[in-house]
C-alpha positions as CSV (number, residue, x, y, z in Angstrom):
1,X,0.2,-30.7,-2.8
2,X,0.5,-27.7,-0.5
3,X,-2.5,-26.8,1.5
4,X,-3.5,-23.1,1.6
5,X,-1.8,-21.2,4.3
6,X,-3.9,-20.2,7.3
7,X,-3.2,-16.5,6.8
8,X,-4.1,-16.6,3.1
9,X,-6.8,-14.1,2.1
10,X,-8.9,-14.7,-1.0
11,X,-11.1,-12.1,-2.6
12,X,-12.5,-10.7,-5.8
13,X,-11.2,-7.3,-6.9
14,X,-11.3,-5.1,-10.0
15,X,-8.0,-4.0,-11.5
16,X,-8.1,-0.2,-11.2
17,X,-5.9,2.7,-12.5
18,X,-5.3,6.2,-11.4
19,X,-2.8,8.1,-13.5
20,X,0.0,5.7,-14.2
21,X,-0.7,3.8,-11.0
22,X,-2.4,0.4,-11.5
23,X,-3.6,-1.6,-8.5
24,X,-6.1,-3.8,-6.8
25,X,-7.8,-2.5,-3.6
26,X,-7.4,-4.7,-0.5
27,X,-10.9,-5.2,1.0
28,X,-9.7,-6.1,4.5
29,X,-7.5,-4.6,7.2
30,X,-4.0,-6.2,7.0
31,X,-3.5,-5.1,10.6
32,X,-6.5,-7.1,11.8
33,X,-5.5,-10.2,9.7
34,X,-1.7,-10.2,10.0
35,X,-1.1,-8.0,13.0
36,X,0.6,-4.6,13.2
37,X,3.7,-4.3,11.1
38,X,5.5,-1.3,9.6
39,X,5.1,-2.9,6.1
40,X,3.1,-5.8,4.6
41,X,5.2,-7.7,2.0
42,X,2.8,-10.1,0.3
43,X,3.0,-13.0,-2.2
44,X,0.3,-15.0,-3.9
45,X,-1.7,-15.0,-7.1
46,X,-4.0,-13.0,-9.2
47,X,-6.1,-15.2,-11.5
48,X,-3.5,-18.0,-10.7
49,X,-0.6,-15.8,-11.9
50,X,2.1,-15.4,-9.3
51,X,2.4,-11.9,-7.8
52,X,4.6,-10.4,-5.1
53,X,4.8,-6.9,-3.7
54,X,4.3,-4.7,-0.6
55,X,0.9,-3.3,0.2
56,X,0.6,0.5,-0.1
57,X,-1.7,2.5,2.2
58,X,-3.8,5.6,1.6
59,X,-5.3,6.5,4.9
60,X,-7.0,3.4,6.2
61,X,-7.3,1.8,2.7
62,X,-4.7,-0.6,1.4
63,X,-3.8,-1.6,-2.1
64,X,-1.4,-3.8,-4.1
65,X,0.3,-1.9,-6.9
66,X,0.7,-3.9,-10.1
67,X,3.9,-3.3,-12.2
68,X,3.5,-2.5,-15.9
69,X,5.6,-5.5,-16.9
70,X,3.5,-7.8,-14.7
71,X,0.3,-6.5,-16.3
72,X,1.7,-6.9,-19.8
73,X,3.0,-10.4,-19.1
74,X,-0.2,-11.5,-17.4
75,X,-2.6,-10.2,-20.1
76,X,-4.8,-8.7,-17.4
77,X,-6.3,-5.3,-18.3
78,X,-7.6,-2.4,-16.2
79,X,-11.3,-3.0,-15.4
80,X,-10.9,-6.8,-15.2
81,X,-12.5,-8.6,-12.3
82,X,-9.9,-10.9,-10.8
83,X,-9.5,-13.5,-8.0
84,X,-6.8,-12.5,-5.6
85,X,-5.1,-14.8,-3.1
86,X,-2.5,-13.2,-0.8
87,X,-0.4,-14.3,2.1
88,X,2.1,-12.3,4.2
89,X,5.5,-12.9,2.7
90,X,8.6,-13.5,4.6
91,X,11.4,-11.1,3.7
92,X,13.7,-12.6,1.0
93,X,16.7,-12.1,3.2
94,X,16.4,-13.3,6.8
95,X,18.7,-13.8,9.7
96,X,17.7,-17.5,10.0
97,X,19.9,-20.2,8.6
98,X,19.5,-20.7,4.9
99,X,19.4,-24.3,3.9
């Protein structure tokens, strides 16, 4: 069984919607937790359902946008309080040797 990663963040959030944009707000500073980066690709779970994406930013606030297909397949609706577990994700393509 895999232990949780040291950089994993767990928090409770409410699924929100503005226009056609559905997301969960990130209640911490990715820069403080994961260091300064141009982008923050993340992977993890929302209510134990796998999720992957790149954090968006609006000023100092960060969020994870949720795709319509992910929402439909997960059964999670806007306004639902969810448990979010996220870790910084390594890029899918890397220059290291693939084994």
